[in-house]
C-alpha positions in Angstrom: 1.4 -20.1 -12.4 0.4 -17.1 -10.8 2.4 -15.8 -7.9 0.7 -16.1 -4.8 -1.1 -13.1 -3.0 0.0 -13.3 0.4 -1.8 -12.3 3.5 -0.9 -12.1 7.4 -3.3 -11.0 10.3 -0.8 -10.8 13.1 -2.2 -9.8 16.6 1.4 -9.7 18.9 4.6 -12.3 18.5 2.5 -15.1 19.9 -0.4 -14.8 17.8 2.0 -16.2 14.5 3.0 -19.4 16.3 -1.0 -19.9 16.6 -1.6 -18.9 12.7 -3.4 -21.2 10.8 -4.2 -21.8 7.2 -7.1 -21.0 5.7 -9.2 -21.5 2.7 -7.9 -19.0 0.1 -10.4 -16.2 -1.2 -9.3 -16.2 -4.9 -7.1 -18.6 -7.1 -3.3 -18.4 -6.3 -3.9 -16.6 -3.0 -2.6 -17.5 0.8 -4.3 -16.7 4.2 -2.7 -17.0 7.4 -4.3 -15.3 9.9 -4.7 -16.4 13.4 -8.2 -16.9 15.7 -7.6 -14.7 18.0 -8.2 -11.7 15.9 -11.6 -10.4 16.9 -11.8 -6.6 17.3 -11.1 -4.8 13.9 -7.2 -4.2 12.9 -5.9 -1.7 10.5 -4.7 -3.5 7.2 -1.1 -2.4 5.4 -1.6 -3.8 1.9 1.7 -3.9 -0.4 2.5 -3.4 -4.1 5.8 -5.0 -4.6 8.5 -3.7 -7.2 9.5 -5.2 -10.5 12.1 -7.3 -9.2 10.5 -8.6 -6.1 7.3 -10.4 -5.4 4.9 -10.0 -2.9 6.2 -12.5 -0.3 9.4 -11.0 -0.1 8.1 -7.2 -0.4 5.6 -8.4 2.7 9.1 -9.7 4.6 10.2 -5.7 4.7 7.2 -5.1 6.6 6.0 -8.2 8.8 7.7 -7.6 12.2 6.5 -4.2 12.3 2.9 -5.3 11.2 3.1 -7.8 14.0 4.4 -5.2 16.4 0.9 -3.2 15.9 -1.1 -6.0 16.1 -2.6 -5.0 12.7 -3.2 -6.9 9.7 -0.7 -7.4 6.6 -2.0 -8.1 2.6 0.7 -8.2 -0.3 -0.4 -8.4 -3.8 1.1 -9.8 -6.8 0.3 -7.6 -10.0 -2.1 -10.5 -11.6 -0.2 -12.5 -14.4 -3.7 -13.9 -15.5 -4.9 -9.9 -16.1 -1.8 -9.6 -18.6 0.7 -8.1 -15.7 4.2 -9.3 -16.1 5.6 -8.2 -13.0 5.5 -4.5 -13.6 3.0 -2.9 -11.8 3.4 0.5 -13.6 3.9 -1.2 -17.2 0.3 -3.0 -16.2 -2.6 -1.6 -18.2 -5.5 -2.1 -16.0 -7.8 -0.1 -13.4 -6.7 -0.6 -10.2 -10.5 -2.1 -9.6 -8.9 -5.4 -9.0 -6.9 -3.8 -6.3 -10.0 -2.8 -4.4 -11.4 -6.2 -4.8 -8.7 -7.9 -3.2 -9.1 -5.7 0.0 -13.2 -6.2 -0.4 -12.7 -9.5 0.0 -10.7 -9.9 2.9 -12.8 -7.2 4.9 -15.5 -9.5 4.1 -14.2 -12.7 6.1 -11.7 -11.0 8.6 -12.0 -8.4 11.1 -10.6 -5.3 9.4 -11.0 -1.6 10.9 -12.4 0.0 7.2 -11.6 3.4 7.8 -7.8 2.4 8.5 -6.8 0.5 5.5 -3.1 1.8 4.4 -2.0 1.5 0.7 2.1 1.0 0.4 3.8 0.8 -2.9 7.6 -0.3 -3.6 9.6 1.2 -6.7 7.1 0.4 -9.6 4.4 -0.4 -6.5 5.1 3.2 -5.8 4.9 4.4 -9.2 1.8 2.5 -10.0 -0.3 3.8 -6.9 1.1 7.6 -8.4 -0.5 7.1 -11.9 -3.9 5.8 -10.3 -3.6 8.5 -7.1 -7.5 9.6 -7.6 -8.5 6.1 -7.2 -7.1 5.0 -3.8 -9.1 7.1 -1.4 -12.1 5.5 -1.4 -10.6 2.3 0.3 -7.7 3.4 1.3 -6.9 6.1 4.1 -3.0 7.1 3.7 -0.3 5.9 1.1 3.4 5.1 1.5 5.7 5.9 -1.3 8.8 4.4 -1.3 11.1 4.4 -4.2 9.3 5.5 -6.8 6.3 7.5 -8.0 5.1 10.1 -11.1 2.4 12.7 -11.0 -0.7 10.9 -11.8 -2.6 10.8 -15.5 -5.1 13.3 -14.5 -5.0 16.5 -13.0 -8.2 16.5 -10.3 -6.8 16.7 -7.0 -8.5 13.4 -4.8 -12.1 13.9 -3.6 -10.9 13.9 -0.1 -8.1 14.1 1.9 -5.4 11.5 1.2 -2.2 11.7 3.1 1.3 10.6 1.8 4.6 9.5 3.4 7.6 9.3 0.8 10.7 7.5 2.0 13.1 8.3 -1.3 16.4 8.8 -2.5 18.1 11.6 -4.1 20.3 9.5 -6.3 17.8 7.5 -7.8 17.4 8.1 -11.2 13.7 8.5 -11.1 13.8 10.8 -8.4 12.3 13.6 -10.3 9.0 11.5 -10.8 9.1 11.3 -7.0 9.6 14.9 -6.8 6.9 15.5 -9.2 4.4 13.3 -7.6 4.7 15.3 -3.8 4.4 18.9 -5.8 1.0 17.5 -6.8 0.3 16.1 -3.0 1.5 19.4 -2.2 -0.9 21.5 -5.0 -4.0 19.4 -3.7 -3.5 20.5 -0.1 -2.2 17.0 1.3 -0.7 16.2 4.1 2.8 14.9 2.8 6.1 13.5 5.1 8.9 13.9 3.1 11.3 11.5 4.1 14.9 12.1 2.1 17.7 10.0 2.2 20.5 12.0 1.3 23.1 10.3 -1.6 20.8 7.2 -1.7 19.9 5.6 -4.9 17.5 2.7 -5.8 19.0 0.3 -3.7 19.9 2.9 -1.1 16.2 3.9 -0.9 15.1 0.0 -0.2 18.0 -0.4 2.5 16.1 2.6 4.3 13.4 0.6 4.9 15.1 -1.1 8.0 12.4 -2.4 11.1 13.4 1.1 12.9 11.6 2.8 9.9 8.9 0.7 9.0 7.9 1.4 12.9 8.0 4.7 12.6 5.7 5.1 9.2 3.5 2.7 10.7 3.4 4.9 13.9 2.5 8.4 11.2 0.2 5.7 9.4 -1.7 5.1 12.7 -3.2 8.5 13.1 -4.6 9.1 9.7 -8.6 7.7 9.0 -10.0 7.0 6.1 -12.0 11.0 5.4 -15.0 11.9 3.7 -15.2 13.2 0.5 -14.8 17.0 0.1 -17.4 19.3 -1.4 -15.9 21.1 -4.6 -13.4 18.4 -5.5 -14.1 15.9 -8.5 -12.7 12.9 -8.1 -12.4 9.4 -9.5 -15.8 8.1 -8.4 -15.1 4.5 -10.1 -14.0 2.6 -7.2 -17.1 3.2 -4.5 -15.8 3.4 -0.8 -16.3 0.0 1.2 
């Protein structure tokens, strides 16, 4: 059975109590949304790692998103399209991710200029691999405990800020640093939040509620930018 896609639209603590189940936008999806959400709100899209699920990873962000009054979409790598729990091993282009976001914004009040992509571990690595595909939909990314340089060398076709939450004792820290170097070479806005002495488990533990609040406050200032002249990015995913 395909694991669920979890979507929560949360507008303050009181909204959770009034949340109701809605018709899922696709097979295997689960929605929880409050009728109090009427004005467009930012959306945080979360991609899990190899050893957790969308529902588990959503729990790491839910309280902070709720305090902001934003929306949360946590995606499981789709079994029916050949994904075996690992985003970075999935041989599929990112169009599926964009499709899930489009389905959400077609039916719910989402601020299209403030949609943020968050990856943990293998999810972060998948984001890095396909970096040029994200800016047409997403305003910024969070790279948490993973990351490698993109499969192609072109800079994104528009500004695409990134917040890194990483530990220098992760065996894959070299990939995280190479991805940061790629962002820097493209003159992107990068926040490098290094947890010294942290291995992979330490990177995960570093995402406390206070840290999630801090990251969302950084994201809040970012809006999806228009394409820049002279940059030949990946245009396979049109802007939403």
